[in-house]
N, C-alpha and C positions, 0 to 999 in steps of 0.2 A: 196348186199342185207342184210337186217336186220337178225340177228340170232334169234333163238327160244326164248331165255330168254328176249331179248329186246322187242320182239313182245308181250310176255305175260305181261311184265311190263307196256307197253303202253296200252294194252288191258283193264286190270282191269275188266275182266269178272268174277265177284265173283261167286264161286261155280262151275266154269268150267275151264278146262285146255286146252292148245293148243295140238291138235293131229297132224295136219300137215298143211302146207301152199302150195297152188297152185299159183305160180307166173304167171303173164300174159305172153302169147306167141303171137307172130305176132303183129297184130294191136290192140289186146285187151288191155284195160287200167284197168282191174279189177283183184285184188288179192283176192283169195278165201281162207278163213281161216276156217278150220274144228275144231270144239270144241267137247269136251267130258266132261260129269259131273265128277267133281273131289272130290265130297263128297257124303256121304250117308245121310247127314243131310238135310232134306227138310221141307218146311213150306207151309201150305195151303195159297193160295192167298186170299181166301175169309175171313177166320177167323184168320189166322196167327198161327194156331196150328202146332205143330211139327208132321210130318208124317214119317212113316217108310217104307211104301209099295208103289211101283210104279204101277199104274194101267195100263198105256200104255205110249208109247213114239212115238212122231211124229217128223219128220225132218222138220225144218223150215229154210228158207233162209231169212236172215235179213241184212239190210244195216247198216253200222257203219260209223263213221266219216272218211273222206278221209285220206289216208296215202301218204304224199307228193302229187304227182299228180295222184295217183291211187285211183280208187274207191275200197272200201272195202266191201266185201260180206261175212257174217258169215253163216256157216252151223251149226245150233244149234239143237241138240236132245232135243226137248221141252217135259218135263215130266208132265204127269197128275198123281197126287198122290191120294192115298185113305185116306180120312180124316175121322177119327172116330168121331170127334166132329160134322162135318157137315153131316156125314152119307152117304158119296158118293164120287165119283171121283171129284177132283178139280185140277185146274192148279197150278203148282208149282210157288211160289212167288220168283221173281228175282228182285234184286235191280237195275239192269241195263237195263231191258227189260220189258215193260208194257204188259198188257194182250192183246193178239192177235195182238200186234204191229209188223210191218214189218221193223221197224227201231229202233235202240237203243235209250235210253232216252237222251243220250248226243247229238246225232244227232238231235233229236227233239228239244232240247233246243237251239242248234246252229241255227237251222232253225228259231225258234221264235226270237232269238236275232237279226239275220240279217234282219228280217222283220220289225224291228223297224225303219230302215232307207232305206228300199227297198220295192219292191213289189213282189207278189207271183211268177210272171213269171220269174223275174230275179233270185230269190232264187232257183226256181225249176231248172233252167238251170245251175246254179252254182253247185248245188249238184247232178245234173242229176237225179232228181226225177220228178214224175208226178205232174202236177199243182194241182190236187185234193188231192194228198197225202200231199203236203206242206200245203195246206189250212186246211185239217183235223188235221194235227199235231198241227198247231198253234191254231186252235179253241179249241182243247182238252186241251192244256196247259193254254189257257186263261180262260177256265171254272174253272180250278183248282186254277188259280191265283186270279181271281176276288172273293173277299170275301164279305159276307153280311155286311152292315154297323153295327156299334155298336149303335143301335137306342137309347139306354139310354142316349147317349151323344149328341144327336141331339136336339138343341133348336132353331136353325135358319135355314131358307131355302131361296134359291134363285131359281126362276123359269123363264125360257126363252124358246124361240123357235129357231130352226135353220133349214136351208133348206136341205132336203134330196136329192132332184133332181131338175133339172130345171122343170118349169111348176107348180110352187106354191105348191109343196109337202113339208110338214114340219113335224118336230118331236119336242117334248118337252123334255127338259133336266131339271132335278131337282138336285141342288147342295147344299152341306153343305158349306156355305161361310167361315166358321171358319177353317175347316180342308181341304178345297178345294177338297172334294171328290164328284165324280159324284154318286148320290144315285140311280137314276132311269132315264130311257129313255122310251119314248112311242110315238107311231104314232100320228100325228095330233097336233093341237094346240087349240082344242075346249074344251068346258066344260066337255065333256065325257072323253077326254084325261086326264084332271086334276083330274077328279073323280076316274079314274082308278088308279092313283098314291095313292090317299088317301085310297082307298079300300084295297090295298095290304099292308098297314102299319100294324105292330103288334099293338095289343090292347094297348091303352093308349098313344101311341106316338103322335097322332094328338093333344091331349090335352096339351102336354108339349111344343108345338111350341109357342115361344113368338112373333116372327115376321117373315115376309116373304117378300123378295124384289122381285118386279116384274115390268114389264113395265105397261102401262095403258090398259092392256088386260082385258076386263070385264069378260070373261069366267074364267080366273084364279082367279080373286078376288071373284067371286060368290062362287066358290068351296072352297076357303080358308075360307070364312065366314061360309059356311055350315058345314065344317068338323073340323075346328080348332077354337074352341070357345074362346081361350085365345090369339090368334095371332093378331098382328097388321100388317096392310099393309104398306109397305114402297115403295114409287115410286122411280124409279131409275132416277138420274139426266141425264144420257146419253140419255135415251129414250125421256125424256121430252124436252130436248134441241134440239134433232134431229127432233122432231115433230114441235117445234117452227121454226126451220130452214125451214122445208118444207111448213108449213102453213102460216108463217108470212114473213120471210125474202125473200123467193122465190116469194111469191105473191106480195110483195111491189116492188121487183126488176122488175118483169114482168110489173106491172102497170106503173112504172116510165119509163121503156123502151118504152111502148106503147105511152106515152105522148110525146116522142121525135121522132116521125116518120119523122118529117121534118128535124131533125138534125141527119143525119145518123151516123156520127162519134161518137157523144155523145151516141146515142142509142146502137152502137156497143160496146162501153166501158162498159155500164151497163149490156148488155146481156151477156157479156163474164166474168162477175165478180162473178159468182155464188160461185165457190170454194174459191175465195178470201174472200167473206163475211161469208162463213160457217166455215172456218178454224179458230182455236183459234189464237189469235194475236201472242202468244209466239212461234207458229210454222211457222211464216212467216219469210222469209229472209229480208234483208234491202230493196231490190228493191220492194218486194211485200208490205212491210210496207208503203213505200212512195206512191205506187199506191193506197193502201187502204185509206190512209189519204186524198189524193187528191179526191178520189171518195166520201168519206163521207163529206168532206168540201163543195163539190159542190151539194150535194143532201140531203136536210133536212129530208125527210121521211125515207130514208135509214139509216141516222145517228140515228134517233130516234129508229128504229127497231133494229139496231145493239147494241146501248147502253142498251136498255131494255132487250136484251138477257143476257148481262153481269149482270144486276141487278137480273134477274130471277135466274141465277146460284147461287147467294149469299144466296138464301133462304135455300139451302141445307147445309150451313155451320154454322148456328146458333146452339147454344147448349141448348137453352131454348125455349119451344113452344111459350111463350109469346112474345119473341123477333121475332120469325119467323112470328107470326100472325100480329104483328105490321108492319113488313117489307112487308108482303103480302098485307095488306090493302093499304099501300102507293103505291106498285107496281100496284095493281088493279086500283087505282084511276088514276094514270098516264096513264095506258093503255086506260082507258075509255075516258080520256080527250085528248088523242093524236091526234084524228082526223083521225087515220088510221083504216079503217074498219076491216082489217084482224087481226090486233093486238087486237082490242076491242073484236072481236068474239073469238079469242083464249083465252083471259083472262076470258071471260064468261064461256067457256067450262072447263077451267082448275080449276075454283073455285069449281066445283063438286068434284075434286080430292084433295082438300086441306088437308084432313085428312091424306093422304099418304105422304104429304110433312112435316106436323107437327110431325108425328111419327118418322121421320128421326132424330129428336133431341134425342129421347129416345133410338133409335136403329140405330147406324151409319152403316147401311148396304147399299150395292149397288149391281148391277149385273155385275160389272167390271170383277169379276172372271169368270162369265158365258161368257162374251164377249171374254175373253182370251181363254176359252175352245172352243168356237165356231170357233175361228181362227185356233186352233189346229185341230178341226174336219175337216176344209177345207183342211188342209195339209194332213190328213189321207186319205181323199177322193181322192185328187189329186194323192197321191202316188199309190193308187190302181186303178186309173181311174174309181172310183165308186165301190160300193159293191152291188152285186145281192143278197147276203145273209145278211139280215138285222140283224139277231141275231149276226152274226160274226162282223158286223160293230159296233153294240152297245157294244159288248165285248171289241173291240179294244179301244173304247172311255173310257169305265170304267177302263180298265187296265192302260190307259195313265194318268188317274186321280184317283188313288187309295187312295189319301188323305195324309196329313201330320200327322205323329204320334203326338198324343196329349201329 
């Protein structure tokens, strides 16, 4: 067994000394350590003032980090001091034990660290704590860790949605794409949700926003225009290309398959080619590349839709609005003359959003950072099998993306 001095050194219970140790007997796995105050110097937890008088003492049983394979329980005489500055009794300030906490600060920190790669149930079982105790500890530490953004440094925003639960329940996330910090999260993906973000901004922040990257969600754009007079809208390439895949490539593929009802083998090849057509060519292996080339060589409408997608992507990589406008006019003319109804319709609808493509030249933003955050959000959800406490869930997300120091 460990001797008295070793336990005191390992303990680090500032202001307290070891009185005695009760080692476990029989089937018990708990060692109980009795502490006593070792100093008359006390400080008020509320104001930090030095106090000289003890108002009352209550005995509190507190959990500490395990010792080897043993649970550690501390029996602590918790003092309430008389604070002349506050004018009444206050709890004594301790560096290792929080106010009204039943676990030491280092155990709470260990719980929070383990939760980065595990879930509440597993951590509760590991430390032999209650599920609600573990959650409360982590939530309290997250509240302390999550700091308000330095709004004076925020000039660009990226806004996107992510799924909260199955059944089309969504939330909105707002990110600083420069520092990669999650600034705000809110329920829903409507105009009211976006308005709630702008309403909570400190005065003057909305006016300093230069550009905001979004998908083609009208609700977000309307609120940005209403609240950020100096901000330009930048449409994200990923979302536009994904929309093109759904509305043009998928439509052309289905139409071409329907024309081949009498040729079942050929129809089967086209119907099963969805992911082959939607994936970027550089992500295909050699066999898939051969299949794609054979498919496009055999079907002119699919070839046209596929090549027009690549031309559409290039619009986001010009550095001058004039060049982008010239390339857009050429792309629009090709789409209208292609003879493909789905392509012509998509081009007509996209022309309304041209301003958000041209502004990409001045502000090279995208929502790729938000997409990366959304993937991490999925991992956080899977780890906990979902979150019933939404505040806790949002704190987890903000803590995971606290930003890169500027």
